[in-house]
C-alpha positions as CSV (number, residue, x, y, z in Angstrom):
1,X,-103.5,16.1,-15.4
2,X,-101.6,15.0,-12.5
3,X,-98.3,16.5,-12.5
4,X,-95.4,13.8,-10.9
5,X,-92.9,15.8,-9.2
6,X,-90.7,12.9,-8.5
7,X,-89.7,13.1,-12.0
8,X,-88.1,16.4,-11.6
9,X,-86.2,15.2,-8.5
10,X,-85.1,12.2,-10.8
11,X,-84.0,14.9,-13.2
12,X,-82.3,17.0,-10.5
13,X,-80.4,14.6,-8.9
14,X,-79.2,12.7,-12.2
15,X,-78.2,16.4,-13.5
16,X,-76.2,17.4,-10.4
17,X,-74.7,13.6,-9.6
18,X,-73.5,13.9,-13.2
19,X,-72.1,17.4,-13.0
20,X,-70.1,16.1,-9.4
21,X,-68.9,12.8,-10.7
22,X,-67.2,14.5,-14.1
23,X,-65.6,17.3,-11.8
24,X,-64.6,14.7,-9.3
25,X,-63.3,12.2,-12.1
26,X,-61.3,15.2,-14.2
27,X,-59.4,16.0,-10.9
28,X,-58.5,12.7,-10.3
29,X,-57.2,12.0,-13.6
30,X,-55.2,15.1,-14.5
31,X,-51.6,15.5,-14.0
32,X,-50.6,17.6,-11.1
33,X,-47.6,19.4,-11.4
34,X,-47.6,23.0,-9.8
35,X,-44.6,25.2,-10.8
36,X,-43.7,28.8,-10.9
37,X,-44.7,29.4,-14.5
38,X,-48.2,27.9,-13.6
39,X,-48.9,30.0,-10.7
40,X,-48.6,33.1,-12.7
41,X,-51.6,35.1,-14.1
42,X,-52.3,34.4,-17.6
43,X,-53.7,37.7,-19.6
44,X,-53.7,36.7,-23.2
45,X,-50.5,35.1,-23.6
46,X,-48.8,38.5,-22.1
47,X,-46.7,38.8,-19.1
48,X,-48.4,41.1,-16.3
49,X,-46.9,44.3,-15.9
50,X,-47.6,46.5,-13.4
51,X,-50.6,46.4,-10.7
52,X,-54.1,45.1,-11.5
53,X,-55.2,48.3,-9.3
54,X,-55.4,50.8,-12.3
55,X,-58.2,53.1,-13.0
56,X,-60.3,52.5,-16.3
57,X,-61.5,55.2,-18.2
58,X,-65.3,55.6,-17.6
59,X,-66.2,55.4,-21.5
60,X,-65.6,51.5,-21.2
61,X,-68.4,51.4,-18.7
62,X,-70.7,53.7,-21.0
63,X,-70.0,52.2,-23.9
64,X,-70.8,49.0,-22.7
65,X,-73.9,49.9,-20.9
66,X,-75.1,51.7,-24.3
67,X,-74.3,48.4,-25.8
68,X,-76.5,46.2,-23.5
69,X,-79.4,48.8,-23.9
70,X,-79.3,48.5,-27.8
71,X,-78.7,44.8,-27.6
72,X,-81.8,44.0,-25.4
73,X,-83.7,46.3,-27.7
74,X,-82.9,43.7,-30.7
75,X,-83.6,40.8,-28.3
76,X,-87.0,42.3,-27.4
77,X,-87.6,43.3,-31.3
78,X,-87.0,39.9,-32.8
79,X,-89.6,37.7,-30.6
80,X,-92.2,40.6,-32.0
81,X,-91.1,40.5,-35.7
82,X,-91.5,36.7,-36.0
83,X,-95.4,37.3,-34.3
84,X,-96.2,40.5,-36.0
85,X,-99.3,39.4,-38.2
86,X,-100.7,37.5,-35.3
87,X,-100.5,40.9,-33.0
88,X,-102.0,43.6,-35.3
89,X,-102.2,47.2,-35.6
90,X,-102.3,47.8,-31.7
91,X,-99.1,45.8,-31.1
92,X,-97.4,47.9,-33.9
93,X,-98.1,51.2,-32.2
94,X,-96.6,49.7,-29.1
95,X,-93.6,48.9,-31.0
96,X,-93.3,52.4,-32.7
97,X,-93.5,54.1,-29.0
98,X,-90.7,51.5,-27.9
99,X,-88.8,52.6,-30.9
100,X,-89.3,56.4,-30.1
101,X,-88.1,55.9,-26.6
102,X,-84.7,54.1,-27.6
103,X,-84.2,56.8,-30.6
104,X,-84.8,59.3,-27.7
105,X,-82.2,57.9,-25.7
106,X,-79.8,57.3,-28.3
107,X,-80.1,61.3,-29.1
108,X,-79.7,61.9,-26.1
109,X,-76.7,60.0,-25.4
110,X,-75.4,61.4,-28.7
111,X,-75.9,64.8,-27.8
112,X,-74.2,64.4,-24.6
113,X,-71.0,63.1,-26.4
114,X,-70.9,59.8,-24.9
115,X,-70.5,58.3,-28.0
116,X,-67.1,59.7,-28.7
117,X,-64.4,58.2,-27.9
118,X,-62.0,61.1,-27.4
119,X,-63.4,64.0,-26.2
120,X,-62.1,67.5,-26.1
121,X,-60.8,68.6,-22.8
122,X,-62.8,71.4,-20.9
123,X,-60.5,74.2,-20.7
124,X,-61.0,76.2,-17.3
125,X,-60.4,79.7,-17.2
126,X,-60.2,79.9,-13.1
127,X,-57.4,77.5,-12.5
128,X,-55.0,80.6,-12.2
129,X,-57.5,83.3,-10.5
130,X,-56.2,84.2,-7.2
131,X,-57.3,82.6,-4.1
132,X,-59.6,84.4,-2.2
133,X,-58.1,85.9,1.4
134,X,-60.0,83.9,3.5
135,X,-58.8,80.6,2.1
136,X,-55.0,81.5,2.7
137,X,-53.7,79.3,5.3
138,X,-49.8,78.8,5.1
139,X,-46.9,79.9,3.2
140,X,-47.6,77.9,-0.1
141,X,-51.1,79.6,-0.1
142,X,-49.5,83.2,-0.2
143,X,-48.2,83.2,-3.8
144,X,-51.7,82.2,-5.1
145,X,-53.5,84.9,-3.0
146,X,-51.0,87.4,-4.3
147,X,-52.1,86.3,-8.1
148,X,-48.9,84.1,-8.7
149,X,-51.8,81.0,-10.0
150,X,-51.0,77.3,-8.8
151,X,-47.6,76.3,-7.5
C-alpha cells in the first residue's frame, strides 16, 4: 500500500497556518489598553500579599505524586477491563500482580504516614544536652557546654 507523505505535509501546513492565523487575527482585533490594574498578578480574584517565593509544605508534593500514581493505575486498568474476555486467564494473573504491587505501595505509604495530612511532631530529647567541649568555639557556646541548653 502506497502512503503519500504529501497528505501529512498538507495537514501539517494547514494546521500550523490556521493556528498562526487565528493568533495573529486575535492580536490585531483585541483592544490594547494597558494599565496598573492589568499589570498586577491575578490570583483567584485575590490581591497578592507577600513574596511569591515561599516554602510549600512537602506534603503537597507527596499527595500529588501519590495521586498521579493511582490515577495512572486507573488509566491502565480501564483498557484491560474493556477487553478482559479476549485476554484470558494469563492476563488476569498479570493484573493481580500489578494490583499487588500497587497495594503494597499504598501500604508502604500509609505505614510511613505520608497519607496523614497533620503529622505529630517528633520530640527531640538531645536539644538541651550539653555541648561537648571540643565544639565550644566562642562565648555563646560556653553556656551550652556548661549545661545551660540552647541560648
